C-alpha positions in Angstrom: 15.7 221.5 42.4 17.1 221.2 46.0 20.4 223.0 46.6 22.3 219.9 47.9 21.3 217.9 44.8 22.1 220.8 42.5 25.6 221.1 44.0 26.4 217.6 43.1 24.8 217.4 39.7 25.9 220.8 38.5 29.5 220.1 39.5 29.6 216.9 37.6 27.7 218.0 34.5 29.6 221.3 34.2 32.9 219.4 34.2 31.6 217.0 31.6 30.3 220.0 29.6 33.7 221.6 29.3 35.3 218.3 28.4 32.9 217.1 25.9 31.7 220.3 24.2 28.1 220.2 25.5 25.5 217.9 27.1 22.7 216.2 25.2 20.1 218.4 27.0 21.8 221.6 26.0 20.2 223.7 23.2 22.0 223.4 19.9 22.1 227.2 19.6 21.2 230.3 21.5 20.1 233.9 20.9 21.0 236.8 23.2 18.8 239.9 23.2 20.9 243.1 23.2 19.6 246.5 22.0 20.2 248.9 19.2 23.5 249.4 17.4 25.7 252.1 18.8 24.8 251.4 22.4 26.7 249.5 25.1 24.3 246.6 25.2 25.0 245.7 21.6 28.8 245.9 21.9 28.9 244.2 25.3 26.2 241.6 24.6 27.5 240.6 21.1 30.9 240.2 22.7 30.0 237.8 25.5 27.6 235.9 23.3 30.5 235.2 20.8 32.8 234.3 23.7 30.4 231.8 25.1 29.7 230.3 21.7 33.4 229.9 21.0 34.3 228.5 24.5 31.4 226.0 24.7 31.4 225.0 21.0 27.8 226.0 20.4 26.2 228.2 17.8 25.0 231.5 19.2 25.2 235.3 19.0 23.6 238.6 19.9 20.5 240.0 18.3 19.4 243.6 17.9 16.3 244.3 20.1 14.5 247.2 21.6 16.5 246.8 24.8 15.7 245.8 28.4 11.8 245.7 28.3 11.8 243.7 25.1 14.6 241.4 26.3 12.5 240.6 29.4 9.6 239.6 27.2 11.8 237.6 24.7 13.5 235.7 27.5 10.3 235.1 29.5 8.7 233.4 26.4 11.8 231.6 25.4 12.1 233.4 22.1 15.6 234.3 23.2 17.5 232.1 25.6 19.5 235.0 27.0 19.1 238.8 27.4 20.2 241.8 29.3 18.1 244.1 31.4 18.3 246.9 33.9 16.7 246.5 37.3 14.0 249.1 36.8 12.5 247.5 33.7 13.1 244.0 35.2 11.0 244.9 38.3 8.2 246.4 36.1 8.2 243.4 33.9 7.9 241.0 36.8 5.1 243.0 38.3 3.2 242.9 35.0 3.6 246.5 34.0 5.9 246.0 31.0 4.2 248.1 28.2 5.0 245.4 25.7 2.5 243.0 27.4 0.6 244.8 30.2 -0.7 242.4 32.8 1.8 239.6 32.0 4.1 238.9 34.9 7.3 238.0 33.2 8.6 235.5 35.8 10.2 233.2 33.2 13.3 235.4 33.0 15.9 234.5 35.6 19.0 236.4 36.8 22.3 235.1 35.5 25.1 237.4 36.3 25.8 241.1 37.1 27.0 243.2 34.3 27.6 246.9 35.1 25.9 250.1 36.1 24.1 252.2 33.5 24.6 255.9 34.2 22.2 258.6 32.8 23.9 261.5 31.1 23.3 264.1 28.4 25.3 265.0 25.3 24.9 267.9 22.8 27.0 269.7 20.3 29.4 272.3 21.7 27.9 274.8 19.2 24.5 274.6 20.9 25.7 276.6 23.9 24.0 274.1 26.2 26.3 273.3 29.2 23.7 272.3 31.8 20.3 270.7 32.1 18.8 274.1 32.9 20.2 275.4 29.6 18.1 273.0 27.6 15.7 275.3 25.6 11.9 275.0 25.8 10.6 272.5 23.3 14.0 271.0 22.6 14.1 267.9 20.5 15.7 265.2 22.7 16.7 261.7 21.5 16.0 259.1 24.2 17.3 256.0 22.5 15.3 253.0 21.2 11.6 252.9 22.2 11.2 250.8 25.3 14.8 251.0 26.3 15.9 251.9 29.9 16.7 255.4 28.6 13.4 255.8 26.9 11.5 254.5 29.9 13.1 256.6 32.6 15.0 259.6 31.1 11.8 261.4 29.9 10.3 261.1 33.3 13.6 262.5 34.8 13.6 265.5 32.5 10.0 266.2 33.3 10.8 266.0 37.0 13.6 268.6 36.4 11.2 270.9 34.6 12.5 270.4 31.1 9.9 270.8 28.3 10.8 268.7 25.2 9.8 266.9 22.1 10.5 263.2 22.4 12.5 261.3 19.7 13.5 257.7 19.5 16.0 255.7 17.5 19.2 253.6 17.9 22.1 255.5 19.4 24.1 255.6 16.2 21.2 257.2 14.2 20.6 259.7 17.0 24.2 260.7 17.1 24.0 261.4 13.4 20.8 263.4 13.9 22.3 265.7 16.6 25.3 266.2 14.4 23.0 267.2 11.5 21.0 269.6 13.7 17.9 267.5 13.7 18.1 267.0 17.5 19.2 269.4 20.2 20.2 266.8 22.8 20.7 263.1 23.3 19.8 261.7 26.7 21.8 258.5 27.2 21.3 255.7 29.6 24.1 253.3 28.6 27.2 251.8 30.0 30.3 253.9 29.6 32.0 254.6 27.4 29.0 254.6 25.1 30.2 253.8 21.5 27.9 256.4 19.9 29.3 259.2 22.2 32.9 258.1 21.5 32.2 258.1 17.8 30.4 261.5 18.0 33.2 263.3 19.8 35.7 262.1 17.2 33.6 263.7 14.5 32.7 267.0 16.1 33.0 269.0 19.3 30.5 268.1 22.0 29.4 269.1 25.5 29.0 266.3 28.0 26.4 267.4 30.5 26.3 266.2 34.1 23.7 266.5 36.8 24.1 269.3 39.3 24.2 268.2 43.0 20.7 269.6 43.4 19.4 267.8 40.3 21.1 264.6 41.3 19.5 264.7 44.8 16.1 265.4 43.3 16.3 262.4 40.9 17.7 260.1 43.7 14.6 260.9 45.8 12.1 260.2 43.0 13.5 257.3 41.0 15.0 253.8 41.7 18.5 254.8 40.9 21.9 255.1 42.7 24.5 257.9 42.7 27.2 257.4 40.1 30.4 259.2 39.1 31.5 259.1 35.4 35.3 259.4 35.7 37.2 262.1 33.9 38.8 260.7 30.8 36.0 258.2 30.1 35.6 260.4 27.0 38.1 262.7 25.4 35.6 265.6 26.0 35.2 264.7 29.7 38.0 266.6 31.6 36.4 266.4 35.1 34.4 263.8 37.0 30.7 264.0 36.1 28.0 263.3 38.6 25.2 261.1 37.4 22.7 258.5 38.6 22.6 254.8 37.5 20.8 251.5 37.4 22.4 248.1 37.6 22.3 245.7 34.7 21.9 242.0 34.9 22.2 239.2 32.3 19.1 237.1 32.2 18.4 233.5 31.1 15.1 231.7 30.4 14.4 229.9 33.6 13.8 226.6 32.0 17.3 226.3 30.4 19.3 223.3 31.8 21.1 224.1 35.0 24.5 222.8 33.8 24.3 224.9 30.6 23.7 228.2 32.5 26.4 227.2 35.0 28.8 226.8 32.2 27.8 230.1 30.5 28.3 232.0 33.8 31.6 230.3 34.3 32.9 231.5 30.9 31.8 235.1 31.5 32.7 235.4 35.2 36.0 233.5 35.4 38.2 235.8 33.3 37.4 239.5 33.8 40.4 240.6 31.7 38.8 238.8 28.7 35.5 240.6 29.3 37.3 243.9 29.7 38.7 243.4 26.2 35.1 243.2 25.0 34.0 246.4 26.7 35.4 248.6 29.5 32.1 248.6 31.3 32.9 244.9 32.2 35.2 246.2 34.9 32.1 245.7 37.1 31.3 242.2 35.7 32.9 240.5 38.7 31.7 237.8 41.1 31.4 240.0 44.2 28.7 242.1 42.5 26.2 239.1 42.7 24.4 241.0 45.4 23.4 243.8 43.1 20.4 241.8 42.1 18.9 242.7 45.5 16.2 240.0 45.1 14.5 241.7 42.2 14.9 238.8 39.7 14.7 235.2 40.7 18.1 233.5 40.2 18.4 230.7 37.6 19.4 227.7 39.7 22.5 227.1 37.6 23.7 230.7 37.9 22.9 230.7 41.7 25.0 227.6 42.1 28.0 229.2 40.3 28.0 232.1 42.6 27.5 229.9 45.7 30.5 227.7 44.6 32.8 230.5 43.4 31.9 233.7 45.1 30.7 232.5 48.5 27.3 234.0 47.6 24.6 233.8 50.3 21.6 233.5 48.1 18.4 232.7 50.0 16.7 229.5 48.7 13.5 231.5 48.1 15.3 233.8 45.7 16.2 230.9 43.4 13.7 229.8 40.7 11.8 226.6 41.5 12.2 226.8 45.2 
């Protein structure tokens, strides 16, 4: 759809949508792909799905999935209307290297709005004596989250890059927290928005060590992987008394590219127009603000309805070629 026509039609239909509940071409319900319980995706995603459903008068909610890689596949095929992904898995999926469907270029998933950065960090029991990555013993059992998640996709590679020899374990974050507490795991390697619910729960139940990257380790990872520097502020967790250096990937909400423009415009408006309301869902939403539209970086084609919202409300300069259908 041409931008000029989209401006006119979207403005009219979005106004009518909020007044009348929803348009005839809107879906009667929606599903949002999140991730496993105990992680930030599940808490954040279920929250904004419920908010959208309530505000727009439509049935919808979050669904437990395997995380970003599976969400890209579900949204691409239309089995889920919405999902959430990190930029690394998104790029791999669009290039056709998603392990769920090798060779399939998942270009049916479009960018909707920026969420937050996912930092990579490590947690273990204080009783383990592990206080740094170099302390992790040879052959340690490390939990990397759900299979196919951002953490499971990238953290094992990072550990190998840093010379850690480990046994790989998968599961949802809540289960992995229980396993480390029971002595079945040595370490949990998290890639999740902070504060991560499973870590917050674990430190209430036992004493933990929160392990950051050393400056040298951070530099090595930055050179090798598609990540950015990130500081986890002191006080994010009760255990974290000083700022912790990490690396991170940006997360974006995604929509099936064939969803009606006015519907996606309305959904983005609900989420992006009141950050305080989003912050009440999860503190990671402090980064869910309009000015972060540029964190897409051209990786994922914009849904036309979402692009129009950011053009209208954030002064976004989104090139036409980065919008789906152009």
